[in-house]
C-alpha positions in Angstrom: 0.1 0.1 -0.2 2.8 2.2 0.7 4.2 2.2 -2.7 0.9 3.7 -4.0 2.0 7.2 -2.2 5.7 7.0 -2.6 6.9 9.8 -4.4 10.8 8.8 -4.1 12.7 10.0 -7.2 10.1 12.3 -8.2 10.6 16.1 -8.4 7.8 18.4 -7.3 7.8 22.3 -8.1 5.5 24.2 -5.5 5.1 27.9 -6.5 4.7 30.6 -3.9 6.0 28.2 -1.3 8.2 30.4 0.9 5.8 30.2 3.7 2.4 29.2 5.1 0.2 26.6 3.1 2.8 26.3 0.3 5.5 25.6 2.4 3.6 22.8 4.3 2.5 21.3 1.2 6.3 21.0 0.0 7.1 19.6 3.2 4.2 16.9 3.0 5.7 16.2 -0.6 9.2 16.0 0.7 8.1 13.4 3.6 6.7 11.2 0.8 10.1 11.3 -1.0 10.0 14.0 -3.3 12.7 16.2 -4.3 11.7 19.9 -4.0 11.6 22.8 -6.0 10.2 25.9 -4.6 9.5 29.1 -5.9 9.2 32.8 -4.7 8.8 36.2 -6.3 9.3 39.0 -3.8 12.5 38.4 -2.4 15.7 36.3 -2.8 16.6 36.5 1.0 13.1 35.1 1.9 13.4 32.3 -0.8 16.9 31.1 0.3 15.7 31.2 4.0 12.7 29.0 3.2 15.1 26.6 1.1 17.4 26.5 4.1 14.6 25.6 6.3 13.5 22.6 4.0 17.2 21.4 3.9 17.6 21.7 7.8 14.7 19.2 7.9 16.5 16.9 5.7 14.8 17.4 2.5 16.6 17.9 -1.2 15.3 21.2 -1.6 16.1 24.0 -4.3 14.8 27.5 -4.9 14.0 29.7 -7.9 12.9 33.2 -8.1 10.7 34.3 -10.5 7.3 35.9 -11.5 4.3 33.4 -12.6 2.7 36.0 -14.5 5.8 36.7 -16.7 5.8 34.2 -19.5 9.3 34.8 -20.4 10.6 34.2 -16.7 8.5 31.0 -16.1 9.9 29.6 -19.4 13.4 30.3 -18.4 12.9 28.9 -15.0 11.3 25.9 -16.1 14.3 25.2 -18.4 16.7 26.0 -15.5 15.1 23.6 -13.2 14.8 20.8 -15.8 18.4 21.2 -16.4 19.8 21.7 -13.1 17.7 19.4 -11.2 15.4 17.1 -12.9 12.5 16.8 -14.9 9.2 18.0 -13.0 7.0 15.5 -12.4 4.6 17.3 -10.0 3.5 21.0 -10.4 1.5 22.5 -7.6 0.3 25.9 -8.7 0.2 27.6 -5.2 1.3 31.2 -5.8 -1.6 33.6 -5.4 -2.4 36.9 -3.9 -5.7 38.4 -2.3 -6.9 42.3 -2.2 -9.7 42.7 0.3 -11.3 45.8 -1.5 -15.1 46.2 -1.9 -15.8 45.8 -6.0 -17.1 49.5 -6.1 -13.9 50.7 -4.3 -11.3 48.5 -6.2 -9.0 50.1 -8.9 -8.9 48.2 -12.1 -5.2 47.5 -11.7 -6.0 45.9 -8.4 -8.2 43.7 -10.1 -5.9 42.9 -12.7 -3.0 42.1 -10.5 -5.3 39.5 -8.7 -6.7 37.9 -11.9 -3.2 37.7 -13.5 -1.5 36.2 -10.5 -4.6 33.7 -9.4 -5.9 32.7 -12.5 -3.7 33.8 -15.7 -0.3 32.6 -13.6 -1.7 29.1 -13.4 -2.2 29.3 -17.2 1.2 30.8 -17.7 3.0 28.3 -15.2 1.3 25.1 -16.3 2.0 25.2 -20.2 5.6 24.9 -20.3 5.6 22.2 -17.5 3.1 20.3 -19.0 4.4 20.4 -22.8 7.4 18.6 -21.0 5.3 16.1 -19.1 3.4 15.3 -22.4 6.8 14.2 -24.1 7.5 12.0 -21.0 4.0 10.5 -21.0 3.2 11.4 -17.4 2.6 14.2 -14.8 0.6 15.5 -12.0 -0.6 19.2 -11.8 -2.3 20.4 -8.6 -4.2 23.9 -8.5 -4.7 25.4 -5.3 -8.1 26.8 -5.3 -10.2 28.0 -2.8 -13.8 27.8 -0.6 -14.2 31.0 -2.8 -14.4 28.9 -5.8 -17.8 28.1 -4.7 -18.7 31.1 -2.2 -18.8 34.8 -2.2 -17.8 37.0 0.7 -17.9 40.8 1.2 -14.4 42.3 -0.1 -12.8 39.3 -1.8 -14.7 39.9 -5.3 -11.4 39.5 -7.5 -10.1 36.8 -5.5 -13.3 34.7 -5.8 -13.6 35.3 -9.4 -10.2 34.1 -10.0 -10.4 31.0 -7.9 -14.1 30.3 -9.4 -12.2 30.4 -12.8 -9.3 28.4 -11.5 -12.0 25.7 -10.7 -12.9 25.5 -14.4 -9.5 25.8 -15.7 -8.7 22.7 -13.7 -11.6 21.0 -15.5 -10.6 21.9 -18.7 -6.9 21.2 -18.1 -8.0 17.5 -17.1 -9.9 17.5 -20.1 -7.3 18.2 -22.6 -4.4 16.5 -20.9 -5.9 13.2 -19.5 -5.0 11.4 -22.4 -1.4 12.0 -22.1 -1.6 10.5 -18.5 -1.5 13.7 -16.7 -4.0 14.3 -13.8 -5.0 17.7 -12.8 -6.8 18.2 -9.7 -7.5 21.1 -7.2 -7.2 21.5 -3.5 -9.7 24.1 -2.2 -8.3 25.1 1.8 -10.8 26.4 4.4 -9.5 28.7 6.8 -6.1 27.8 8.3 -3.9 28.8 11.1 -1.1 30.7 9.4 1.0 33.7 10.3 -1.2 35.8 8.2 -4.2 34.9 10.3 -2.6 34.8 13.6 -3.8 38.5 14.5 -7.3 37.4 14.4 -7.4 33.7 15.9 -7.8 34.9 19.3 -11.0 34.1 21.7 -13.4 37.1 21.6 -12.3 38.4 17.9 -15.6 38.4 15.9 -14.0 36.6 12.7 -12.5 34.0 14.8 -15.8 33.2 16.7 -17.3 33.1 13.3 -15.0 30.8 11.8 -15.0 28.3 15.0 -19.0 28.5 14.9 -19.3 27.9 11.1 -16.8 25.1 10.9 -18.3 21.6 12.0 -15.0 20.6 12.8 -14.9 23.4 15.3 -11.7 24.8 14.6 -9.1 26.4 12.3 -7.3 24.0 9.8 -3.7 23.5 10.8 -1.1 23.7 7.6 -0.2 19.8 8.0 -4.1 19.2 7.4 -3.4 19.8 3.6 -0.2 17.5 3.4 -2.2 14.1 2.9 -4.3 15.7 0.2 -1.3 17.1 -1.7 0.5 13.7 -1.3 -2.6 11.6 -2.7 -3.1 14.1 -5.7 0.8 13.9 -6.3 0.9 9.9 -6.0 0.2 7.0 -8.1 -2.9 6.7 -5.8 -4.5 9.2 -7.7 -4.0 7.9 -11.3 -7.6 7.7 -12.2 -8.7 10.9 -10.4 -8.6 14.2 -12.6 -10.8 17.3 -13.1 -11.7 17.3 -9.3 -11.5 19.9 -6.4 -11.0 18.6 -3.0 -12.1 20.8 -0.4 -10.3 20.6 2.9 -12.4 22.8 4.9 -13.4 21.0 8.0 -17.1 20.7 6.6 -17.8 24.5 5.9 -19.2 23.6 2.5 -21.2 20.6 3.7 -23.4 22.6 6.1 -25.7 25.6 6.0 -24.6 26.2 9.6 -26.3 25.9 12.8 -28.4 28.3 15.1 -26.5 29.7 18.1 -28.4 27.9 20.6 -27.6 24.6 19.3 
């Protein structure tokens, strides 16, 4: 059974993995035996620090700095990775941004930045990787979607539009590439305990109380909770699974909620 989930000898590229959920998913793939390549965009220092953290934990890890929205940078980076490390077997499209601005107040430049990164960036990143996967006859692509692929919420219209589009892009990628033995699936995280959410994850904070009460599991997700799903979708265990979005949300999307007196 363990062989189904064994990623030994495979190379996994996780974009936007210098911290948070991307870093945790990279660690999970490393635990399953994968050689890790992570990317960042904002800072060489931050990228090098993340690679060092992974290496200190015993993982074979490498880092590349590039912008997923820049087609030329992506093409160059993919070529370098495949030349300097090894061919990419697993691509996790995790890089993304969010801007919490009501739609009527959002600048067009802000809208375009979110769509370009969270949706078009996946298109730009995937194509040079998948062309090489097709030549080799196998590959795994995992797109990091969101509960906002299914739900709306105040002030995140651009993000929800991008993640809703990413759900359908995932299904179309799966449709076009399944015949080449390439499986494309998505992971939709719920609300997770990361450094970014730390300021609001305190007792008495309205949003913290809302998440705890709205989530049937009664807690925020831990970053490690994503690792099993990532390993499954990257491994031979999912060889006949494609075009699916797995929501790792503690049950939020499964329920209409409960009255406060229950």
